[in-house]
N, C-alpha and C positions, 0 to 999 in steps of 0.2 A: 710719350705724350699722348693725351687723348685726341689732340687735333691731328696727329699723324696717322690715325686709324682711317681706313677707307672702306667703304661698304660694298664695293664691287670691283671687279677687274677693270670695268670700263673707267672708273674714277682713277685707278692706279695708272692706266694708260694715259689719262689726261694730265696727271701729275708728272708722269715720266716725260711726256712731251714738253712741258714747261720747264723742266729741269735739265734735260739733256741737250748738247749741242746738236744743231740741225742734222749733221752727217751721221752722228751716232744713232739719233732716233730714225733716221731714214734706213740705216743698215738693219735695224729691228724690223721695221715694216716689211722690207724685202719683197718677195713675190716676184713673178715673172711676167713679162709681156703685158697684157691688159689687166692681169690681176683677177681673172675669172675664177680660177680654182681657189686661190687665196680667199676670195669674198665668199665663194660657195661653202667652203669648209665651215664658216660661221652660219651663213644663211640657211643651210640645210637643216640645222638643228631647229630652227624656228618654224620649219614646215611640219615637224612632228608634234602632234597634239598628245595630251595625257587624259587619262580617265579617273579623275579623282572620286573618292568616296565621301560620303556625308557624315557617317557616324561608325563607331566601332573601330576607330584607329588605334593602333598598339600604343602602349604608354612608353615604351623604349624601342629603340632601333638600333640594329647592329650593322655596321658597314665594314667590318674587317674582311680581309681577303688574303690570298697568297698567289704570287706570280713567280714562276721560276724558282720555287722553293723558298721564296722570301716573304715572311709575313708582313702584312702592312695594315695600318689602322684604317685605311679606307681605299677604294679603288682608284688611287691617283698616284702616278709616278712622275718624277722629274725627267723630262726628255733631255738628251744631251745636246747643248748648243755650243757653238764655238766661242772664241775669245769674248769674254763677258766684261768689256770695258765700261759698262754703265756704272760700275761701282768699284772702288779700289779692292775690296775683298773678294769680289768675283765669285768664282765657283765655290770657294771655302765658305762664304756667307750662305749660299744656296745649300750646301751640304749641311751646315749647322741647323738651318731651318728645317730641312728634310728630316734630320735626326730628331729634332725637337717635336715634330708633328708625326713621326712614325711612318714616313713614306720613303720609298726606295729612290736613291739618287742615280741619274745616269750622267756619266762624265765624258765629254767629247775628247777625242785625241787631239782636237784643235783647241782645247781649253787653255786658258792663260795661267792656270795654277797647276803645279805638279801633283800627279795623282796621288803621291804619298800624302800630301797635306790634306787632300780632299777626303781620302779614305780615313785618315786619322779623325776627321771631323764627323764623318758618317761611314761606319763600317759597312752598312748595306749600300755599297756603291757598285754599280756596273760599268764597265769600261766600254766605251764605243770606238769602233775602229772602221776606217775606210780601207778599200782595197787600193792601197797607195805604196808604190815602191816595189822593191823585190821581196821574194818570200822570206828571205833571212831578216829583212827589217821588220816585216810584220810579226814574225816569230819573236823577234827581240822585244817589240812593244807589248806583245801579249804575256811574255815571261816577266816583263817588269810589272805588268798589271797583277799577275798571279802572286809575285813575290810581295806586293804591296797589300794583298789581300782582297782584291776585287772578287765579288760574289757571282759575276756573271759577265758575259761578253755580248755586246750589241754590234752586229755588222750592219752598217747603213749602205743600202744599195740604190737607193731612188735619187739619182742626181744626173742630170744630163747637161749641165753647164750652160743653161739658157741665161743669158745676162740681161738682155734688154728689158726695159720697163717703160710703159707708156708715160709714166709721171716722172721719169728721170731716175737714174741710179745715183746713190750718194757718192760723194768723193771721199773714199776711205784712205786715210794715210798708210803708206807702206813702211815708213821709218820714222825716226825722230831727229832727223837732221834739221839744221837751222832753216833750210828753205821750206821744209814741210811744217815746221812750227809757224813760220811766218805766214803760210797759207791758211793754216787751221786755226791759228791763235785767236783771231778776231772772234770766231763763233764760240770758242771756249770762254773768252772774256765775257761774252754776252750771257753766260751761264755761270755766274760767280759761285753759287752754292756747289755745283758740280766740280768746278775747278778747284775750289777751296778743299773739298774732301780729298782730292788727289794730291794736292800740295801737302796737306797734313800727313798723307800716308807716305810721304817722302819722294814723290816723283810724279810723273805723268804717265798716262796709259801706255803700256808696252804691247806690241803686237806679236811677241814671241810665242811659240807653241812647244813648251818643255816636254810634253808627252809624246811627241812625234819621234823622239829619239831615245837612246839609252842614257841613263845618268852619266854625267862627265863628258858627254859629246856636246859639240856647239849647238846651241838652240837655234833652229831656223826660225825666220820671220813667218808671219801667217801666209803672205803671198808666196814665199818660197816653198813652203809645205803644200800650199794649194797647187802650185805648179807641178810638184811631184805627183800629186793626186791626179790632176788632169792628164798628165803625160803617161800614166799607167794604163795599159790596155784593160778594158772592163773584164771583171771575172766571169767565168762560166759557172754552172751550177756544180760542176766537178771542183772547181776552185773553192766554192763555198763549202763543199763537203770536206775538202782538205783542211779549210780553216777550222771548222768545226772539230775535226779530228785533232788538230794541233792544240786546240784550247782544252777539250776534254771535260768541259763542265757546262753549266747552264748556258745556252746559246740562243740568242734572239736574232732573227732576220728582220730588219726594219725596212719598209718601203713597199710592201706588198699591196697591190691593188686589184689582183685578178685571182680567180679561184684556181686556175691552172698553175699560177706561180706559187699559191699557198701550198699546193700539193707538192710542187717541186722543192719547196723549202722544208716540208716534212720529210721527203725522201733524203734530203741532204743532212738530215739529222737534227734540225732545229728543235728546240724544246719550247720555243715561243716565236710568235710573229707579231710585228706591229703593222696594222693596216694603216698606210700613210701615203701621202703625196708630198712629203717634205714641207708641210706647211704652206703649199702653194708655190714652192720654189723649184719645182721640177717642170714637167711639161704643163703649160697652161691649157685649160679646157679638159684636163683630167677631172673625173667626178670627185666631189667631196668624199673624204674617207668614210664618213658615216653612211653614205649611200651604198657603198660596196661592202661595208662590214656585214650585213645579214647574210649574204650569199656565202662569203668566205668563212664566217663563223659556223654556218650550217655544214659546209664541207669538211672543215678540219678542226673544228672546236672540241671534238672528243679525242683528238691526238696531240694537240699542243695548246699552250696557253695563248689566246688571242687577245691582243691589246690593240688600242686604236689611238692615233694621234692626228690632231688637225682641227682647229676651231673650237676647242673646248674653252669656255669662258665662265661657265656657270655650273653650280651643282646640278641643276636640272640637265645640263648637257651630259654630265657624267651618267646620271641615272638613265637617260635615254640610250647612251651607248651600251651600258650594261644590259638594258632590256633587250637590245638588239643583238646580243651575244658576246660582248666584250668582257673579259674578266677585269680589266682596268683600262684607264686611259693614261696617256702621257701628255703633259702640258709643257709648252715652250715659251711662247711669247707671254703668256699669263704671268708666269713667275718672274720673267725678265722685267716686265712693267713693275712688279713689286719691288724687285731688287733696286731698280732705278729710282723708284719713289722713296724707299726708306731702308735700303739695305737688307740685312737679315731679318729685321722685324717686318719689313714689307713683303718678303717671301712667306714668312709665317702667316701674315695677314691674308695673302692670296689663298693659302691652304686652309685657313680658317673660313673664308668666305665660301670656298667650295664645299668644306665639310657641313657648314650650316645649310647650304643649299641642298646637298644630298639628303641631309636629315629631314629638311622640310618636305621635300618631294616624296620620301619614304612615308612620312606621316600622311600627307595628303592622299597618297595612293593606297594606304592601308597595309603597308608592308613592314614587318618587324626586322627583316634582313634584306640585304641587297640580293641574296640568293633567290628570293622569292619573285624578283622582277622578271617579267617576260614580255614579249612583243604584245600580248594581250592588254598590257597596260597602256599602250600607246595607240594613237590614231595615226596610221601611216597612209598618207594619200596615195592614190593611184599614180604610178609612174615615178614614185619617189626613188625607188632603188635603180642602180645601174649595173 
């Protein structure tokens, strides 16, 4: 319906806030400590100016690109995010939207839908894995992803388990027992449209993570799998190289924020890196991803595909990131707001908003392709980079 359309990611977020139970919305906001890094991810883009031209703009603009061997209609990828209980169709709806708009899907190992269903909906799906559990269990997860047809592996390394938030952490249910339902039921009842969608789907949100184990094994709950992850000693770069060897295909290291670590990722055999601070969910006071992007892209951009995630809400943000050296960006909260607001159509809406914004900025900057973008198209203030 026409009135379901939203013209910006900000509008999608406002609709999501009205539709979602308070704890669900709070989980999406996330962030750590005072939220400085989370806020700076977005604010940093506003510090970057552009240099528009007045006449001679190209009649058509091309924004297609390729990352890790996967062709994409525009330089935007779906970042893997955990249990997507904002909508009953969850990751499958996101995958369908990604396929419809020609962008690559990233699927979390903490997703709520089986990877086989997601890959069936979008064959261009990359499976994301954490260094969690023993090596045999990690190999089993990768083998399952290979068998299902995943086109790449994303290993996420940027997480330090900082939980405290100045504005308070949401109360996230750990099970669906009667006591839990009694505690969270009232806030769900206050969001009848959201609750009705779930009841029509045949149940209530489940927090199981089916991709954390092999088919046929007992599916652990989110917090059980999370505990396994937290209890696993962090990997070394030798461990990352081992993981890369076991996978044997396109391999992204996500969570890079320093030039020296970008080089270590290249040495470990990565074919791509994502410049990221986990959306502000890692160490607070880390710089915005776009602030460290230029230095990292300059150091290793000729050896691996460099993508960036963190704070992307507009097509202009995408253009700025590409101009500073990224081959593409990954979006997380942006598509989750769309999913919460209007399911698959809402995610498609978000992708359309970004596409239109990219096109408008290419037009205004006088570029016929995204490949023509460079730092010279931007006004980068002194002290912007970190």
